[in-house]
C-alpha positions in Angstrom: -10.7 5.3 3.8 -12.4 7.0 0.9 -9.1 8.8 -0.1 -7.9 5.6 -1.7 -10.8 5.2 -4.0 -10.1 5.7 -7.7 -7.3 4.9 -10.2 -3.6 5.4 -9.5 -0.8 5.1 -12.1 2.9 4.4 -11.3 5.0 7.5 -11.7 8.3 6.5 -10.0 9.9 4.0 -7.7 13.1 2.9 -6.0 14.5 -0.3 -4.5 11.8 -2.4 -6.1 14.2 -4.8 -7.9 15.9 -5.7 -4.7 12.6 -6.1 -3.0 11.5 -8.6 -5.6 14.9 -10.3 -5.6 14.7 -10.9 -1.9 11.2 -12.2 -2.3 12.5 -14.9 -4.7 11.2 -13.4 -8.0 13.4 -14.6 -10.9 15.5 -12.5 -13.1 13.2 -12.6 -16.1 10.1 -11.5 -14.2 12.1 -8.8 -12.4 13.4 -7.5 -15.7 9.9 -7.4 -17.1 8.5 -5.6 -14.0 11.1 -2.8 -14.5 9.5 -2.1 -17.9 5.9 -2.2 -16.7 3.5 0.5 -15.8 1.0 -0.4 -13.1 -2.5 1.1 -12.7 -4.0 0.4 -9.3 -7.8 0.9 -8.8 -9.3 0.9 -5.4 -13.1 0.3 -5.1 -15.8 -0.3 -2.6 -17.9 -3.4 -3.3 -21.7 -3.5 -2.7 -21.3 -5.9 0.3 -19.0 -3.4 2.0 -15.8 -5.1 1.2 -12.9 -3.4 -0.6 -11.2 -4.2 -3.9 -7.8 -3.5 -5.5 -7.5 -4.2 -9.2 -3.9 -4.0 -10.5 -3.4 -3.8 -14.3 0.2 -4.2 -15.5 1.2 -2.8 -18.9 4.3 -3.5 -21.0 5.0 -1.0 -23.8 1.4 0.3 -23.4 -0.2 -3.1 -23.8 -2.1 -4.8 -21.0 0.0 -7.7 -19.7 -1.7 -8.9 -16.5 -4.7 -8.0 -14.4 -5.3 -9.1 -10.8 -8.3 -8.2 -8.7 -8.3 -8.8 -4.9 -11.4 -8.3 -2.8 -11.1 -8.2 1.0 -12.7 -7.2 4.2 -10.7 -5.0 6.6 -8.5 -7.1 8.9 -9.6 -10.5 7.6 -6.8 -12.9 6.4 -7.5 -14.8 3.2 -5.6 -17.1 0.8 -4.9 -15.9 -2.8 -2.2 -15.8 -5.5 0.4 -13.0 -5.5 1.1 -11.2 -8.8 3.9 -13.8 -9.4 1.3 -16.6 -9.1 2.8 -17.9 -5.8 0.3 -18.9 -3.1 0.1 -16.4 -0.2 -2.1 -15.4 2.7 -3.0 -11.7 2.8 -4.5 -9.3 5.3 -5.5 -5.7 4.4 -6.0 -3.3 7.4 -6.8 0.4 7.5 -4.8 2.1 10.3 -3.9 5.7 11.0 -4.8 6.9 7.5 -2.8 4.0 5.8 -3.7 0.8 4.2 -1.3 -1.9 5.5 -1.1 -5.2 3.6 0.6 -8.2 5.2 1.5 -11.1 2.9 2.7 -14.4 4.1 4.3 -17.0 1.8 3.6 -20.8 2.2 6.9 -21.0 4.0 5.8 -18.4 6.6 8.0 -15.5 5.4 6.2 -12.2 5.7 6.2 -8.9 3.9 4.4 -5.7 4.6 3.2 -3.0 2.2 2.0 0.3 3.5 0.0 2.6 1.3 -0.9 6.2 2.1 -2.3 9.1 0.2 -0.3 12.4 0.3 -2.1 15.1 -1.6 -2.8 13.7 -5.0 -0.2 10.9 -4.7 -0.5 7.4 -3.6 2.8 6.4 -1.8 3.5 2.7 -1.5 6.3 1.4 0.7 7.2 -2.3 1.0 9.4 -4.3 3.4 10.4 -7.9 2.9 12.2 -10.0 5.6 12.5 -6.8 7.7 15.5 -5.8 5.6 14.7 -4.8 2.0 12.6 -1.8 1.4 11.1 -0.3 -1.7 8.9 2.6 -2.5 6.7 3.6 -5.5 4.7 6.7 -6.2 1.4 6.7 -8.1 
């Protein structure tokens, strides 16, 4: 899935506040997220695993960086961007990168990323009812 490699910067989005709200993210963090710009960098590690580094900027200043390294289809434990403990699986399928995230209470969300031309499209679903999309 070489088309994902490189750096992608947030250009637009919709429904993300409701997505975060349904996920239990508090008002203050949701408000901060609305003012952030995210740069997502996909890489290929020397051992064949993949990586996603997300850098979040507020008013042009780096606020938070998170790097996740994974092997395709293998579940692992990590912290989400809001520092909650989750289990994640990244899987390449049909030209998309599908991320499944499970909270400690077993609630699951799914994020699907795909490249369309020179854009990275990210669509998320939480509790099978709230959806959001972002374009990079």
